[in-house]
C-alpha positions, 0 to 999 in steps of 0.5 A: 085682969091680966097677969104678967111675968116679972123681970125675975120670972124671965131671968129664971126662964132663961136659966131653965131654957139654957139648962134644958136646951143646949144649942151651943157649948158656950150657952151661958145665962148672963143678963147683958141688957137688964133694961131690955127686959123692963122695956119688953114688960112695959111695952106689953103692959102698955099695949092697948090691944088684947092678950095676943097683942100683948103676947106678940109685943112681949115676944118682939121686944124680948127678941129684938132687945136681946137682953141675955148673952145666950138663948134670947129667942128661945127665952122670948118664945117661952116667956110669951107662951107662959104669959098666954098660959098664965092668962088661961090661953092654950098655946097654939103654935110651936117653936119655929127658929126661922120665924123667930129669926124673922122677928129678930130682923123685923121682917114681921109686923106685930099683927103677923106675929099675933096671928102666928101666936094664935096658930095661923100660918105666917109667911116664910121668912126671907132675907 
């Protein structure tokens, strides 16, 4: 059985991320697209793949869905790592803003994101 975060868990994670990691002075916690969180969770749950497929889907959908006013990529990365840990996996990747920007711009496939989450190299993001 796979455990998933709740919508409230992800909202709280955004608050924590913005308190801990201030990138801009104007960073504030505000949900601007509640449906984007629901869609990301549904996509992860419905994904027929393994745990890493589901983590990749959660990451992609949260990044591209942009549910928060601030901290979307940081929150999406942290939510995906928490999801893996919740299910007994050790995170094998570190936060990389360029990769997350590539995910935002749909530069990477889901399989590339999955392999990156497993700790493998990923091609450099280029516009």
